[in-house]
C-alpha positions as CSV (number, residue, x, y, z in Angstrom):
1,M,-19.8,-27.2,76.5
2,T,-17.3,-25.9,78.8
3,R,-15.4,-22.4,78.6
4,F,-12.0,-21.2,79.1
5,R,-11.3,-17.6,79.2
6,P,-9.0,-16.0,80.7
7,I,-10.1,-14.1,83.4
8,S,-8.5,-15.5,86.5
9,A,-6.6,-18.1,87.2
10,L,-9.1,-19.3,90.2
11,Q,-12.1,-19.1,87.0
12,H,-9.9,-20.9,85.0
13,L,-9.1,-23.8,86.3
14,L,-12.2,-24.6,87.3
15,C,-13.6,-24.2,83.7
16,A,-11.0,-26.3,82.8
17,S,-11.6,-29.2,85.9
18,A,-15.6,-28.8,84.5
19,A,-14.6,-29.4,80.5
20,L,-12.0,-32.5,81.9
21,A,-14.5,-33.8,84.5
22,A,-17.5,-33.7,81.1
23,A,-15.0,-35.7,79.1
24,A,-14.6,-38.0,81.0
25,A,-18.2,-38.4,82.0
26,W,-19.4,-38.2,78.5
27,P,-16.3,-39.2,75.5
28,G,-18.7,-39.2,72.7
29,A,-18.8,-35.7,72.5
30,A,-16.1,-32.9,74.3
31,S,-15.6,-29.0,73.0
32,A,-13.1,-25.9,75.0
33,Q,-13.0,-22.3,73.6
34,T,-10.2,-20.0,75.3
35,A,-9.7,-16.4,73.5
36,S,-6.9,-15.4,72.2
37,G,-5.0,-12.4,71.6
38,G,-4.4,-13.5,68.0
39,D,-6.3,-13.3,64.8
40,Q,-7.6,-10.3,66.1
41,D,-8.4,-11.8,70.4
42,A,-10.9,-14.3,68.6
43,P,-11.8,-17.2,70.9
44,T,-9.7,-20.8,69.8
45,T,-12.4,-23.7,69.8
46,V,-11.5,-27.6,70.6
47,R,-14.1,-30.2,69.3
48,A,-13.1,-33.6,69.7
49,E,-14.9,-36.6,70.4
50,E,-12.2,-37.3,73.5
51,L,-10.7,-34.3,75.9
52,T,-8.0,-34.4,78.3
53,G,-5.5,-32.1,79.9
54,R,-4.0,-29.7,82.2
55,P,-5.6,-26.2,83.4
56,D,-4.3,-23.4,81.6
57,R,-1.4,-25.3,80.1
58,E,-2.7,-27.7,77.1
59,V,-5.6,-29.6,76.2
60,N,-5.1,-33.4,74.4
61,A,-8.3,-34.1,72.1
62,R,-8.2,-37.5,70.1
63,H,-10.5,-38.5,67.5
64,D,-12.5,-36.3,65.1
65,V,-10.8,-33.0,66.2
66,E,-11.2,-30.5,65.6
67,I,-9.7,-26.4,66.4
68,V,-10.8,-23.4,64.9
69,R,-9.5,-19.7,65.5
70,G,-10.6,-17.2,63.7
71,A,-10.3,-17.8,60.1
72,T,-7.7,-21.1,61.2
73,T,-9.6,-24.4,61.1
74,I,-7.4,-27.7,61.5
75,N,-8.6,-31.3,61.4
76,A,-6.7,-34.0,62.5
77,D,-6.7,-37.7,64.7
78,E,-5.1,-36.4,67.6
79,G,-4.1,-33.0,68.4
80,T,-2.8,-31.1,71.2
81,Y,-3.6,-27.0,71.6
82,H,-0.6,-25.9,74.0
83,I,-2.2,-22.7,75.8
84,V,0.5,-20.8,77.2
85,E,2.5,-21.3,73.7
86,D,-1.3,-20.7,71.6
87,E,0.5,-23.3,68.9
88,V,-1.4,-26.6,67.3
89,D,0.1,-29.8,67.2
90,G,-1.8,-32.6,64.8
91,S,-1.0,-35.5,63.5
92,G,-3.1,-38.5,61.4
93,N,-5.4,-37.2,58.0
94,V,-4.8,-33.9,58.9
95,R,-6.6,-31.1,57.0
96,M,-6.5,-27.5,57.3
97,R,-8.0,-24.2,56.5
98,R,-5.7,-20.8,56.3
99,Y,-7.3,-17.6,55.6
100,G,-8.8,-19.4,52.5
101,D,-6.0,-21.9,51.7
102,R,-6.6,-25.8,52.4
103,Y,-4.0,-28.1,52.8
104,T,-4.0,-32.0,53.7
105,G,-0.7,-33.3,55.2
106,D,0.2,-36.5,58.0
107,E,1.4,-33.9,60.5
108,V,0.5,-30.4,61.5
109,K,2.1,-28.2,64.1
110,L,1.1,-24.5,64.0
111,N,1.4,-21.3,66.3
112,L,-2.2,-20.0,65.7
113,E,-0.6,-16.1,67.2
114,S,2.1,-15.5,64.7
115,G,0.9,-18.6,61.6
116,Q,4.7,-20.6,62.1
117,G,4.2,-23.8,62.0
118,Y,4.9,-26.7,59.3
119,V,3.0,-29.6,57.5
120,L,4.1,-33.2,56.4
121,H,3.6,-34.7,53.5
122,P,0.9,-32.1,52.9
123,T,-0.8,-31.1,49.4
124,Y,-2.6,-27.7,49.4
125,R,-4.6,-25.7,47.1
126,L,-4.7,-21.7,47.2
127,Q,-7.8,-19.0,47.4
128,K,-5.8,-16.0,45.1
129,N,-5.9,-18.1,41.9
130,N,-6.7,-21.9,42.6
131,A,-3.2,-23.0,42.4
132,H,-2.8,-26.1,43.9
133,G,0.4,-28.8,44.6
134,S,2.1,-31.1,46.9
135,A,5.3,-31.6,48.8
136,E,7.2,-33.4,51.5
137,R,7.3,-30.3,53.7
138,I,5.8,-26.8,54.3
139,D,6.8,-24.7,56.2
140,F,5.5,-22.0,56.7
141,A,7.5,-18.0,57.9
142,S,3.8,-16.3,58.6
143,K,0.6,-15.8,58.3
144,E,1.5,-14.6,54.5
145,V,4.9,-16.5,53.9
146,A,5.2,-20.4,52.8
147,D,8.2,-22.2,52.0
148,I,7.6,-25.5,50.3
149,S,10.2,-28.2,49.7
150,D,10.7,-31.1,47.2
151,G,7.2,-29.4,45.9
152,T,5.4,-28.9,42.9
153,Y,2.6,-26.2,42.3
154,S,0.3,-25.4,39.1
155,T,-2.8,-24.3,38.5
156,C,-4.3,-26.6,36.0
157,E,-7.5,-28.6,37.8
158,G,-7.3,-32.4,38.2
159,P,-5.3,-34.8,40.8
160,D,-3.0,-35.2,36.8
161,P,-2.0,-31.3,35.4
162,D,-0.9,-30.8,31.9
163,W,1.5,-28.5,33.3
164,Y,3.4,-27.7,36.7
165,L,6.7,-27.0,38.1
166,K,8.8,-28.8,39.9
167,S,11.7,-27.4,42.4
168,D,13.9,-28.5,45.2
169,T,12.6,-25.3,47.0
170,M,9.9,-22.8,46.5
171,R,8.4,-20.0,48.3
172,L,4.6,-18.7,48.5
173,D,4.7,-15.0,49.3
174,Q,0.9,-14.0,49.1
175,D,1.5,-10.8,50.8
176,R,3.5,-9.9,48.0
177,D,1.5,-12.0,45.6
178,L,5.4,-13.6,44.7
179,G,6.4,-17.4,44.3
180,T,9.9,-18.0,44.0
181,S,11.5,-21.5,43.6
182,R,14.9,-22.6,42.8
183,K,16.4,-25.8,40.9
184,T,13.0,-25.7,39.1
185,I,12.0,-28.1,35.8
186,V,8.1,-27.4,33.8
187,Y,6.6,-29.9,33.4
188,F,3.6,-30.3,30.4
189,K,2.5,-33.1,29.5
190,G,4.7,-35.5,32.1
191,V,7.6,-33.8,29.5
192,P,10.4,-31.0,31.1
193,I,10.1,-28.3,28.2
194,L,11.8,-26.2,31.2
195,G,14.6,-26.2,33.5
196,T,16.3,-23.6,35.6
197,P,18.0,-22.7,38.9
198,A,16.5,-19.9,39.8
199,M,12.2,-18.8,39.0
200,S,9.5,-16.0,40.2
201,F,5.8,-16.6,38.9
202,P,2.6,-14.2,40.0
203,L,0.2,-15.3,42.5
204,S,-2.5,-12.9,41.2
205,D,-2.0,-10.1,37.8
206,A,0.4,-7.8,40.4
207,R,3.5,-6.7,38.6
208,K,6.6,-8.7,40.1
209,S,10.5,-8.4,39.8
210,G,12.6,-11.6,38.7
211,V,13.4,-13.2,35.7
212,L,10.7,-14.4,33.6
213,P,10.5,-17.3,31.1
214,P,12.7,-17.1,27.9
215,T,11.4,-16.3,24.1
216,F,12.6,-17.5,21.3
217,G,11.7,-17.2,17.8
218,T,13.7,-17.3,14.1
219,T,13.2,-14.6,11.9
220,S,16.0,-15.3,7.9
221,T,18.2,-12.8,9.0
222,G,18.9,-13.8,11.9
223,G,18.4,-17.1,12.3
224,F,17.2,-18.4,16.1
225,E,17.1,-15.8,18.3
226,L,16.7,-16.5,22.6
227,M,16.1,-14.0,24.9
228,V,16.2,-14.3,29.0
229,P,14.6,-11.0,30.1
230,Y,14.5,-10.0,33.7
231,Y,11.8,-7.6,35.2
232,F,12.9,-5.1,37.8
233,N,9.3,-4.0,39.5
234,I,11.4,-1.2,41.4
235,A,8.1,1.1,42.7
236,P,4.1,0.8,42.1
237,N,5.6,3.9,39.2
238,R,8.3,2.6,38.2
239,D,9.8,-0.8,36.3
240,L,13.2,-1.6,33.8
241,T,13.2,-4.9,32.1
242,L,16.8,-6.0,31.2
243,Y,16.0,-8.5,28.0
244,P,19.6,-9.8,26.9
245,K,18.9,-11.9,23.5
246,I,21.2,-14.8,21.5
247,I,20.8,-14.4,17.8
248,A,22.0,-17.4,16.1
249,R,23.8,-15.7,13.2
250,R,24.6,-11.8,14.6
251,G,25.7,-12.4,18.4
252,L,24.5,-10.8,22.0
253,Q,22.1,-8.2,21.6
254,L,21.6,-6.2,24.7
255,G,18.8,-4.4,25.4
256,A,16.4,-2.5,27.9
257,T,13.1,-0.9,28.8
258,A,12.5,1.9,31.4
259,R,9.0,3.2,32.1
260,Y,8.0,5.7,34.8
261,L,4.2,7.3,35.6
262,G,3.9,10.4,38.1
263,S,1.0,12.3,38.7
264,N,1.5,14.9,36.3
265,Y,4.5,13.1,34.2
266,S,4.7,9.6,32.1
267,G,7.9,8.6,30.3
268,T,8.9,5.2,28.4
269,T,12.8,4.8,27.2
270,T,13.9,2.3,25.0
271,A,17.2,1.2,23.8
272,E,19.6,-1.5,22.9
273,T,22.5,-2.3,20.4
274,L,24.6,-5.3,19.2
275,P,28.3,-4.1,20.0
276,N,29.5,-6.3,16.9
277,D,27.4,-7.6,14.9
278,R,28.4,-10.5,13.1
279,V,27.9,-10.1,9.2
280,T,28.3,-6.2,9.0
281,N,31.2,-6.2,11.6
282,T,29.9,-3.4,13.3
283,T,27.8,-2.0,16.7
284,R,24.1,-1.9,15.7
285,Y,21.6,0.3,18.3
286,S,19.3,1.5,18.3
287,I,17.2,4.3,21.3
288,S,13.5,5.3,21.6
289,S,12.4,8.1,24.6
290,T,8.9,9.7,24.6
291,H,8.2,11.9,28.2
292,T,5.4,13.6,28.9
293,Q,5.5,16.3,31.5
294,V,3.1,18.6,33.2
295,L,5.2,21.7,34.6
296,A,3.2,23.7,36.0
297,A,-0.6,25.0,35.5
298,G,-0.9,25.2,32.1
299,L,2.8,24.9,31.6
300,G,3.8,21.3,29.4
301,L,6.8,19.6,28.5
302,N,7.4,17.0,25.7
303,W,9.9,14.6,24.1
304,N,9.7,11.5,21.6
305,I,13.6,11.0,20.4
306,N,14.5,8.0,18.4
307,T,17.6,6.7,16.5
308,A,18.9,3.9,14.9
309,S,23.0,2.9,14.0
310,D,22.8,2.3,10.8
311,D,19.5,2.4,7.5
312,K,19.2,-1.7,7.6
313,Y,18.6,-1.9,11.1
314,P,14.9,-2.2,10.7
315,S,15.8,-5.0,8.1
316,D,17.6,-6.8,10.4
317,F,16.1,-6.7,13.2
318,A,12.5,-5.8,12.2
319,S,10.9,-7.5,15.4
320,T,12.7,-4.9,17.9
321,L,12.2,-1.5,19.5
322,T,12.4,0.2,15.5
323,A,9.7,-1.2,13.0
324,S,9.8,-2.6,10.2
325,T,7.9,0.1,8.2
326,Q,9.1,2.8,9.9
327,R,12.0,5.0,8.0
328,L,11.6,8.3,9.4
329,L,13.0,8.5,13.0
330,L,11.6,11.6,15.1
331,R,13.3,14.1,17.4
332,D,11.6,16.0,18.6
333,L,11.2,18.7,22.0
334,N,8.3,20.8,22.7
335,L,7.1,23.2,25.3
336,T,3.8,24.1,26.0
337,Y,1.8,27.2,27.6
338,G,-1.9,27.5,27.4
339,G,-4.6,30.0,28.7
340,A,-7.8,29.2,28.6
341,F,-8.5,30.3,24.9
342,W,-4.9,30.5,23.5
343,N,-2.1,28.3,23.6
344,A,2.0,28.2,22.7
345,T,4.7,26.4,21.6
346,A,7.9,25.6,21.3
347,R,9.7,23.3,19.0
348,V,13.0,21.8,17.4
349,S,12.5,18.6,16.0
350,N,14.4,16.9,12.6
351,Y,14.0,13.0,11.4
352,Q,16.8,10.2,10.7
353,V,16.2,9.0,7.5
354,L,17.2,5.3,7.0
355,Q,17.3,5.4,3.1
356,D,15.5,2.6,1.7
357,F,17.9,2.2,-1.9
358,V,16.1,1.0,-4.5
359,N,18.8,0.7,-7.6
360,G,21.2,2.6,-5.9
361,V,18.8,5.3,-5.7
362,A,17.3,6.3,-2.4
363,T,13.1,6.7,-2.3
364,I,13.0,8.8,1.0
365,P,12.9,12.3,0.5
366,R,14.3,13.9,3.3
367,P,12.4,16.1,5.3
368,Y,13.6,19.8,6.7
369,D,14.7,20.2,10.3
370,R,12.3,22.5,12.6
371,L,15.1,24.1,14.4
372,P,13.3,26.1,16.0
373,Q,9.4,25.8,15.9
374,L,7.3,28.7,17.6
375,T,3.6,28.4,17.6
376,L,0.6,31.4,18.8
377,N,-2.9,30.0,18.6
378,A,-6.3,32.0,19.8
379,A,-9.8,30.9,19.7
380,R,-13.3,32.5,20.9
381,L,-16.7,30.7,20.2
382,D,-19.8,32.2,20.0
383,V,-18.9,35.8,21.0
384,N,-21.7,38.1,20.2
385,G,-22.7,34.7,18.0
386,F,-19.1,34.9,16.5
387,D,-16.5,32.3,16.0
388,W,-13.1,33.4,15.5
389,S,-9.6,32.1,15.4
390,I,-5.9,33.2,15.3
391,E,-3.2,31.1,14.0
392,S,0.7,32.1,14.0
393,D,3.9,30.2,12.8
394,F,7.7,30.9,13.3
395,T,10.0,28.8,12.1
396,R,13.6,28.1,10.8
397,F,13.8,25.4,8.2
398,W,17.0,23.9,7.8
399,H,18.3,21.2,5.0
400,P,21.8,19.8,4.4
401,D,20.8,19.9,0.8
402,L,18.0,22.4,-0.2
403,V,17.4,26.3,-0.3
404,R,16.6,27.2,3.7
405,G,15.6,30.3,5.6
406,D,12.6,31.2,7.8
407,R,8.8,31.6,7.3
408,A,6.6,33.6,9.6
409,Y,2.7,33.9,9.2
410,I,0.1,35.3,10.7
411,N,-3.5,33.9,9.8
412,P,-6.7,35.0,11.7
413,H,-10.6,33.3,10.7
414,I,-14.1,35.1,11.7
415,S,-17.0,33.4,10.8
416,Y,-20.8,33.4,11.9
417,P,-22.4,30.1,12.3
418,I,-26.2,29.8,11.5
419,M,-27.6,26.9,12.5
420,R,-31.2,25.4,13.0
421,P,-33.0,22.6,13.3
422,G,-33.6,21.8,9.2
423,Y,-30.6,23.5,8.3
424,F,-27.1,25.8,8.7
425,L,-25.2,28.4,6.6
426,T,-21.8,29.3,7.9
427,P,-20.0,32.7,6.1
428,K,-16.6,32.8,6.8
429,L,-13.5,34.9,6.2
430,S,-9.5,34.6,6.3
431,F,-6.4,36.3,6.1
432,D,-3.0,35.0,5.5
433,A,0.0,37.1,5.7
434,T,3.1,35.0,5.5
435,T,6.9,36.2,5.3
436,Y,10.1,34.0,4.3
437,S,13.7,35.2,4.6
438,L,15.6,32.4,2.6
439,A,19.9,31.5,3.6
440,N,20.8,30.3,0.0
441,S,18.7,30.1,-2.2
442,A,19.7,30.1,-6.3
443,P,21.4,33.0,-7.6
444,G,19.2,35.4,-9.6
445,N,15.9,34.7,-6.4
446,P,15.1,36.8,-4.0
447,S,16.7,36.3,-0.4
448,S,13.1,37.8,1.0
449,L,9.4,36.6,-0.5
450,S,6.3,37.7,1.5
451,R,2.4,37.5,0.8
452,M,-1.5,38.4,1.8
453,V,-4.1,36.3,1.0
454,P,-7.8,36.3,2.2
455,T,-10.2,33.7,1.8
456,V,-13.9,34.1,1.6
457,S,-16.0,30.9,2.2
458,L,-19.7,29.9,2.4
459,D,-20.6,26.1,4.0
460,S,-24.2,25.9,4.0
461,G,-26.9,23.0,4.7
462,L,-30.2,21.4,4.9
463,V,-31.8,18.0,6.4
464,F,-34.5,16.0,6.3
465,E,-36.3,13.1,7.7
466,R,-38.7,10.5,6.8
467,D,-39.2,7.0,8.8
468,T,-38.7,4.5,6.9
469,T,-37.6,0.6,7.3
470,F,-33.9,-0.8,6.7
471,F,-33.6,-4.2,5.6
472,G,-37.3,-5.0,7.8
473,S,-36.2,-3.0,10.8
474,P,-37.8,0.5,11.6
475,A,-35.0,3.3,10.8
476,T,-35.3,7.2,10.3
477,Q,-33.2,8.3,6.8
478,T,-31.6,11.6,6.3
479,L,-31.5,13.4,3.4
480,E,-28.1,16.3,3.6
481,P,-27.2,17.8,1.2
482,R,-24.7,20.4,1.1
483,L,-22.9,23.0,-0.5
484,F,-19.5,24.5,-0.2
485,Y,-17.6,27.8,-1.9
486,V,-15.0,29.3,-1.6
487,N,-12.9,32.0,-3.1
488,T,-9.2,32.9,-3.1
489,P,-7.6,35.2,-5.5
490,F,-4.4,34.3,-6.8
491,R,-0.6,34.9,-5.6
492,D,2.6,34.1,-7.6
493,Q,3.9,31.5,-5.4
494,S,5.9,29.9,-8.3
495,R,9.5,31.2,-6.8
496,F,8.8,30.3,-2.7
497,P,10.4,27.8,-1.7
498,V,8.6,24.5,-0.7
499,F,9.7,23.1,3.3
500,D,6.3,21.5,4.0
501,T,3.8,21.3,1.8
502,G,2.1,18.8,-0.9
503,L,-0.9,18.3,-2.4
504,A,-3.9,17.1,0.1
505,D,-4.6,13.4,-0.1
506,L,-8.8,14.2,-1.6
507,N,-11.5,13.0,0.5
508,F,-14.5,13.8,2.1
509,A,-12.8,16.1,4.6
510,Q,-10.2,18.1,2.4
511,I,-13.4,18.8,-0.4
512,F,-14.8,20.9,2.6
513,S,-11.5,23.3,3.6
514,E,-10.6,26.2,2.3
515,N,-7.0,25.2,1.2
516,R,-6.4,22.0,-1.3
517,Y,-2.7,22.1,0.3
518,A,-1.2,20.2,3.5
519,G,1.4,22.2,4.9
520,H,2.1,26.5,4.5
521,D,3.8,27.3,1.5
522,R,1.0,27.6,-0.6
523,I,-2.1,28.7,-0.3
524,G,-4.0,27.6,-3.4
525,D,-6.3,29.9,-4.9
526,A,-10.0,29.3,-5.9
527,N,-13.4,30.6,-7.2
528,Q,-14.8,27.1,-6.9
529,L,-18.2,24.8,-5.3
530,T,-18.0,22.0,-3.6
531,A,-21.4,19.9,-3.9
532,A,-21.6,16.6,-1.7
533,L,-24.9,14.7,-1.1
534,V,-25.2,12.0,2.0
535,T,-27.9,10.2,3.5
536,R,-27.9,8.0,6.6
537,Y,-30.2,5.2,7.8
538,I,-30.7,5.4,11.7
539,E,-31.8,3.3,14.2
540,P,-34.7,3.9,17.0
541,S,-31.7,3.7,19.6
542,G,-29.6,6.6,17.8
543,A,-27.1,3.6,16.3
544,E,-26.4,4.8,13.0
545,R,-26.9,1.3,10.4
546,M,-26.1,2.7,6.7
547,R,-24.5,6.3,5.0
548,L,-24.3,6.6,2.1
549,A,-22.2,9.9,0.4
550,I,-21.4,11.5,-3.1
551,G,-19.4,14.5,-3.7
552,Q,-17.2,17.3,-6.0
553,R,-15.1,19.9,-6.2
554,F,-16.0,22.1,-9.2
555,A,-13.6,25.1,-10.5
556,F,-15.3,28.0,-12.1
557,S,-11.3,29.1,-12.8
558,E,-8.7,28.4,-14.2
559,Q,-6.1,27.4,-11.2
560,Q,-2.9,29.0,-11.2
561,V,-1.4,28.2,-8.1
562,L,0.9,24.4,-9.1
563,L,3.4,22.8,-6.8
564,P,5.8,20.7,-9.7
565,G,4.5,18.3,-11.6
566,E,0.5,19.5,-10.6
567,V,-2.1,18.8,-13.1
568,T,-5.1,20.7,-12.6
569,S,-8.9,20.0,-14.0
570,S,-12.0,22.0,-14.0
571,R,-13.4,19.7,-11.4
572,S,-12.2,17.4,-8.8
573,D,-12.1,12.9,-8.9
574,L,-15.8,11.9,-8.4
575,L,-15.9,10.5,-4.5
576,L,-17.7,7.9,-3.4
577,S,-18.6,6.2,-0.6
578,A,-20.7,3.7,1.1
579,T,-20.5,2.1,5.1
580,G,-22.8,0.2,7.7
581,R,-23.8,-2.4,9.0
582,L,-26.1,-5.2,6.5
583,S,-27.3,-7.2,10.0
584,P,-25.8,-8.0,13.6
585,T,-23.0,-10.0,11.6
586,L,-21.9,-8.4,8.6
587,S,-20.6,-4.7,7.8
588,V,-18.9,-2.8,4.6
589,D,-17.0,0.0,4.0
590,G,-16.3,0.9,0.2
591,N,-15.0,4.3,-1.2
592,L,-14.1,5.6,-4.5
593,Q,-12.3,7.8,-6.4
594,Y,-12.8,8.0,-10.2
595,S,-11.7,10.4,-12.5
596,Q,-14.4,12.0,-15.5
597,T,-11.5,13.1,-17.2
598,L,-9.5,9.8,-17.8
599,R,-13.1,7.7,-17.4
600,Q,-11.3,5.4,-14.8
601,S,-11.0,4.5,-10.8
602,T,-8.0,6.3,-10.0
603,R,-8.4,5.1,-6.5
604,S,-10.7,2.7,-4.4
605,N,-11.1,0.4,-0.8
606,Y,-13.9,-2.0,-0.7
607,A,-14.0,-4.1,2.5
608,M,-16.4,-6.5,4.4
609,R,-16.1,-7.9,7.8
610,W,-18.4,-10.7,8.8
611,E,-18.4,-11.8,12.1
612,P,-21.3,-13.9,12.9
613,A,-19.6,-15.6,16.7
614,P,-17.2,-14.1,19.2
615,K,-14.0,-15.4,18.2
616,K,-15.4,-15.8,14.7
617,V,-14.2,-13.3,11.6
618,L,-13.7,-13.0,8.6
619,N,-12.2,-9.9,6.4
620,L,-11.9,-9.5,2.9
621,Q,-10.3,-6.1,1.2
622,Y,-9.4,-5.2,-2.0
623,R,-7.2,-2.0,-2.7
624,Y,-6.9,0.0,-6.0
625,N,-4.3,3.3,-6.4
626,R,-3.4,4.2,-9.9
627,Q,0.1,4.8,-11.1
628,D,1.0,8.2,-10.4
629,P,3.5,9.6,-13.3
630,I,5.5,11.1,-11.2
631,N,5.7,8.4,-8.3
632,P,5.8,5.1,-10.5
633,L,6.1,2.7,-7.2
634,S,2.6,4.5,-6.3
635,E,0.7,2.3,-8.3
636,L,-1.4,-0.6,-5.9
637,K,-3.2,-3.7,-6.5
638,Q,-4.0,-6.0,-3.3
639,V,-7.2,-8.0,-2.2
640,D,-6.5,-8.5,1.5
641,V,-7.6,-11.5,2.8
642,S,-7.8,-12.1,6.9
643,G,-9.4,-14.1,9.8
644,Q,-10.3,-15.8,12.5
645,W,-12.3,-18.7,13.3
646,P,-12.5,-22.0,15.4
647,I,-11.5,-24.8,12.7
648,A,-12.0,-28.2,15.4
649,Q,-12.3,-28.6,19.4
650,R,-10.8,-26.8,20.9
651,W,-8.4,-25.2,17.6
652,Y,-8.4,-22.2,16.3
653,G,-6.8,-21.1,12.8
654,V,-6.0,-17.2,12.3
655,G,-4.4,-15.7,8.8
656,R,-3.8,-13.0,7.2
657,I,-3.4,-12.6,3.2
658,N,-1.9,-9.5,1.0
659,Y,-1.4,-10.0,-1.7
660,S,-0.4,-7.7,-5.0
661,L,-2.0,-8.3,-7.9
662,P,0.7,-6.6,-10.3
663,D,3.6,-7.9,-8.6
664,K,1.3,-11.8,-8.8
665,R,3.1,-12.1,-5.5
666,V,2.0,-12.6,-1.6
667,A,3.4,-9.5,-0.2
668,E,2.7,-9.9,3.4
669,G,1.6,-13.1,5.0
670,L,0.7,-14.6,8.5
671,V,-0.9,-17.5,8.9
672,G,-1.1,-19.7,13.0
673,L,-2.8,-22.1,15.1
674,E,-4.1,-21.7,18.7
675,Y,-5.2,-24.6,20.9
676,K,-7.2,-23.7,24.2
677,A,-6.9,-26.5,26.9
678,D,-8.7,-25.2,30.3
679,C,-5.5,-23.7,31.9
680,W,-2.8,-23.3,29.1
681,I,-3.0,-22.2,25.3
682,F,-0.6,-22.9,22.2
683,R,0.2,-20.5,19.5
684,V,2.5,-21.2,15.9
685,V,2.6,-18.6,13.6
686,A,4.9,-17.9,11.0
687,Q,4.9,-14.4,9.2
688,R,6.2,-12.7,6.8
689,I,6.8,-9.2,6.2
690,P,8.5,-5.9,4.3
691,T,11.0,-3.9,5.8
692,A,12.1,-1.9,2.6
693,I,10.6,-1.7,-0.7
694,Q,12.5,-5.4,-2.5
695,T,13.1,-6.7,1.1
696,A,11.1,-8.3,3.3
697,T,12.1,-10.5,6.4
698,S,9.6,-13.4,7.7
699,A,9.4,-14.5,11.4
700,F,8.6,-17.7,13.2
701,F,6.8,-17.6,16.7
702,I,6.3,-20.7,19.6
703,Q,4.6,-20.1,22.3
704,L,2.9,-21.7,25.5
705,E,1.0,-19.8,27.6
706,L,0.7,-21.4,30.9
707,N,-2.4,-19.3,32.6
708,G,-1.1,-18.2,36.4
709,L,2.7,-18.8,35.1
710,S,4.1,-16.9,32.5
711,K,4.0,-17.4,28.7
712,I,7.2,-19.6,27.4
713,G,8.1,-19.0,24.0
714,S,8.2,-15.4,21.7
715,N,4.9,-13.6,21.4
716,P,2.6,-12.9,18.7
717,L,-1.0,-11.7,19.4
718,E,0.8,-7.8,18.5
719,A,1.6,-9.0,15.2
720,I,-2.0,-11.5,15.5
721,R,-4.0,-8.4,16.6
722,T,-2.1,-6.1,14.1
723,N,-2.8,-8.3,11.2
724,V,-6.5,-9.7,12.0
725,P,-8.9,-7.1,12.3
726,G,-11.9,-7.9,15.1
727,Y,-9.3,-10.4,16.4
728,Q,-10.4,-11.9,20.1
729,M,-8.5,-13.6,22.3
730,I,-9.7,-16.7,22.7
731,N,-9.2,-16.7,26.3
732,Q,-11.4,-14.4,26.7
């Protein structure tokens, strides 16, 4: 083998002469190699059965030619390496490997230094995403950029891919991970399904700017809907999506979503408008903005602002910005500051009520505005064995129709926890001091009110353990009795307004709290004891297999602090709970609230999940809530069945039915099919969702996901995940 090295002109000439002589003497094998500044000073190696040429100018190779420079290898029947230009010409059965990508063709020309050149009648395969195709010509603008003329592109394997796009011109920019094409048609199973004058697609999972594939579907309120989004990848931490949508019955809706993320801030803002709704003859709009920012050490700014043009916006545009069941739109702005053991907050907030009317009667009460709310809280643990905390709050409540005014309170707590391996004991003392200054109280009612209420509590519990088995497996069973006593004296609060307070939901967490109310307008009088018993089965690994619990609260004296319509009893409803994993594939969860006074269940929830294998899950749930005499709409008796299951080769079914037994109708429903091929997924989903008490919206989704390109159609995945607990993506 003879080597060419640009050490000096004389040495180069002698090496070239030797190479040519060797080729003439033994044409069966010849090789030449020269160093070059390109590809990090890698040498260029030329191999062939015959080598001819001129020293310092070119090397001509014939028969089984191979030219190698670093990460580039070119094979052909004939080839020429131009030394001065650092350029390769090849023809006949061209095969090229270039930075992991592979090409074939009839003719190639490539500058090894700049990466510029072309291939005629090529096929290609990219290493990064395994994409492949063919073309009339590929021009290499640089080492990273290739321009394809009259070519195809697909990430499906095989010579006859299930999907591919065909374009007059296409640019693959691997530095930007971006493909762009013009006059493009997307073919699926040989049938053109999408044509566009311009298109962009990713060459990796990185974000990129460009027109996104259109989404389409139908709803019962808008008819056929078509959206063509455009995505701006402004910076690695900022982007903007514009999404004009044509709604057949209503007109053109314009929307935009902007996202940003910094080292100490982040946020998202979404806005959409329908300038002239053909159904209502009004302009419809919705805006949502969230922001979180650290202004300085310990100082933070947050906002959450939402608004909509009218009450029916969720019903008419259930699949867009405002969720179908979201009727209270929060507007909140707060500034927080905190230290090692304290924090302070200044907040202004209110709600826009998107009212739901039944027979002309409003069903959603308007919450009070907080203009402003100031809080200061502090807490320390284990100060000579004591835990202490202080909560303080000043809020100005405003309402257009009800009594309004200022409320200020301070609530200190101190406790002395005693924790031992087999038991715990926590005595606690708290004190509430609250004042009201009312602006428009009713005639005869005072404008200033105050109360001071102490509370003493004692929380105690024991823990017993024993070795046992659970369904044949070794386990540790615990037995944990717990007693919680509370004493709060009675203070007359019948004239106090109700700004933000209601009776707390009865559950295992609430029966171990000092106050039975949520909010601070009522401090319930109490001379009561809560008793509970919990047993758990724990595996040797520490995982909990089963938990059983029973608990009840007993009052030793009649409760006198009441909210309007509240009914008291000497004992609370009995709470029972069971949750656990009976086997690796079967889990259960059950909760029962039983009224011993009424001798019937007031609320219950039973659920079971069977998950025998990935992408196989069945959920069964029953929910019951007894009708509240004050709220006739509170009655609930529903059976909920949902699941994901393979129904044939590559076919998966998903579905959910939420059936209301009193109404004898489907309250919510979803049914869909998914098909998983090697390089694409097809989904079709129909959904019915309630958008008001007496209103429901139906939607129909069709989506074709082309792996490595994009998704065409409307995306049903959010609806599936929401409706089917345990759902798994079939392409994972």
